[in-house]
N, C-alpha and C positions, 0 to 999 in steps of 0.2 A: 504494500500500500504506500502511495506517495504521501509526502507531507501535506500536499494540497487536499488529497482525499481524506486524510486523517483529520485535518482541521475542519473540513466541511462536515464530516461525520460528527465531530464534537459539537459543532454549532447546532446541527439538527437534533442531537441528543439533548442539548440544553433546552431547546425550544419544546421538545417533547416532555421533558421533565416539568416544564412550567405548567403543563396541563394536569399533572398528577400530584404536584406538590400540595402539602396540607395547607388549607386556607389560613391557618393560624400563623404560618410563616410569612405570609404576605405583609408588606408594610407600605404606607403611603410615601412615595418618593419625596414629596415636598417636606417630609418631616426628618429626612436624613440630616443630622446636625453633628458637628464635632469632627474629630480627626479620623482618618482611615488609612489603611495600607492595602495596596492592590498589587498583585503579581499576575502576569500573563505570559503566554507563550503560544506560538503558532507558526504558520506558514507565510513565507514572503515570496512575492512575485515581482522581481526587479525588471523594469522595462529595459528595452535595448538601449545601449549607451554608445554613442558615436564619439570615439576618441579622435579628435580632429586637430589638425594643424596644417600649415601650408604644405600641400602635396601629400598629406596623410589623412586617411579616413578609415579608421578601424571600427566597423560596426559590430559591437560585441553583443551576443545573446547569452542569456543566463538560464541555468536550471532553477527549479523551485528551491528556495532556501529556507532559512529559519530566522525567527525573530523572537526576542524576549524583552519584557519590560517590567520595571519596578517603579511604583508611584506612591508618593505620600501626599495625601490631600486633606481637604477640609470641606465639609458640607455646611451650608448656611441656613438650613431649615426651611428654605423656600423653593427647593428644586435645583438651585444653582450650587455648583461645586467648583473648586479650583485645586490644582495639584501640580507638583513638580515631578517629572518623570525622567528616568534614565532608561535607555533602550539600546539594544544591539541587534544589527541585521547582518546577514552574510549570505551570499549567493555564489556558487561555483560557476565559472565560465563554461559555456557549452561550445560556442564557436565564434570566430571573428571573420566576418565577410565570407561565411560559409565554410571556413577551414577550422578543423578541430582546434580548440584552444585549451590553455591551461591557466591556472590561477583563479582568483576570486575577486569580488568587489563587495564592500560592506560599509557600514556606518555605525558609529557610536554617537548617541545623541542625548542631549539634556534639554528638555522641553518644559515650558510652562503652559498648561492646558486649562481651558475653561469649559465646563460641561453643564448640561441641563437635563435633569431627570423629569420625564413626563409622568403624571399620575394617571395611569390608564384605567384604574379601577379593577384590574385583574390580578392574576398571580405573578405576572412578570412586569418589569418596568423598562420601557424603552428610553434611550438617551441619545443625545447628540453632543458633539464637542468639536473644538478646534484648538490648535496650539501653535506657538512659535518658540524658537530657541536656536541652539547651536548644534552643529553636527560635524564630526570628523570623518570624512569620507576617505576610504583607503582602497587602492586598486593595485592588483598584481597580475593584471591580465596580459596575455601575450599569445601569439605574436601581433604586434601593432607597429606598422611602419618599419618592418625589418628588425624590430627590437621588442621590448616588453615594458609594461608600466610597472614601476616600483616606487610608489609615492603615496602621499596622503595630503589632504587639504582641509582647512577649517572654514566653514561657511554657515550663514544663517539658513534656517529651514522652517517649513510650516507643515502642518498636518490637519486633516479633518477626520472625523470618526462618527460612526453610527452603530449603535449596539443595543443590547438588551441585558438586563440583570434579573436574576431569579433569586429572591431571598430564600435562604435555606434555614436560617435561624435569625434571631433578633439582630445579631451583629455580624452575620456572615451571608454573603451572596455569591452566586455563580454568575460570571459575566462572559459575554461573547460579543466581539465587535469587529467591524470591517473598517480599515484605515487606509487613507491615501497620504503618502509622505513625499515631500520634494524639497530640494534645495532651491533658494531664491534665484540662483544663477548657476551656470555651469562651473564645475570645480576645475581648478588648474592642477595638472599632474605632470610629472616628468617621466620620460622614458629612461631606460637604463643607459641609452646613448647620450642623454642630456637634453634631448629635444622636449620642449614643453607642449602639452596638448590640453585641450578643453574637453570636458565630458559632463553630460547631465546625470543627475541621480534622481530617479523617480520610482517609488516603490508602492505596491499595494499589498496589504497584509490582512490575514484573518487570524484573530487571536481569541483564546479562551483563558479564563483565569478565575481567581478568587479575590474577593474584597472583604477585608475585616474592618469594621468600624469599632473603634475603641475609645473615642472621646465624646460620644454623644451624651449630653446632659440628661440626668435622670429626671423623670417627670415628678413634679411636686405632689405629695400625697393629697388626696381630696379630704378636706376637713370634715369630720363627722358632724351631722346636723345637730343643732342644739336641742336639748331635751325640752319638750313642751312643759310649761309651768303647771304645777298641780292645781287642780280646780279648788277654788276657795270653799 
């Protein structure tokens, strides 16, 4: 089974579980408040990347790869959340201009995300989000221009996401989301020969994971009604 098939199966399983989860586990997304920790992993589909320079055009295609992310966030009790996220992506090269290739391309990223949880009134909670941050793109793809890429570059990046969460317990939820990630500009990389090339980095990923909320404030106990005065 490929990573893509495994991630798709995990997403389908999560959606199916949402239909059989105990209603008591469901919670109103708009009430998620306090800190949380989220961990996700899944499959990465890196788009073709043209490593170009004057007289050079190495069109690299990639195999399905892997992605993992760790995020620390805060819910504001009204459906909105913000988080800081660290992620890693890696894809092995398949071919360059139709010729079998070696090496890989990947990215280590630190992102600031904003998300919104919809209160759908069911057992699962859909959400959307977007983020901006920095990424370190690395490439070791070859052959390109009679040489190979052996370099990395730091650039600004953005991402968008759409997903669903399934509460399993009061402080634990299963998540699954689809993300689109891209650098703001083509990254600058050097070949082993010293020639500088430009290359885009654009990735789509499907991830599943768990989210633990551990800072939600406890609800204040409801005061007991005052006893009625005894009749005179």
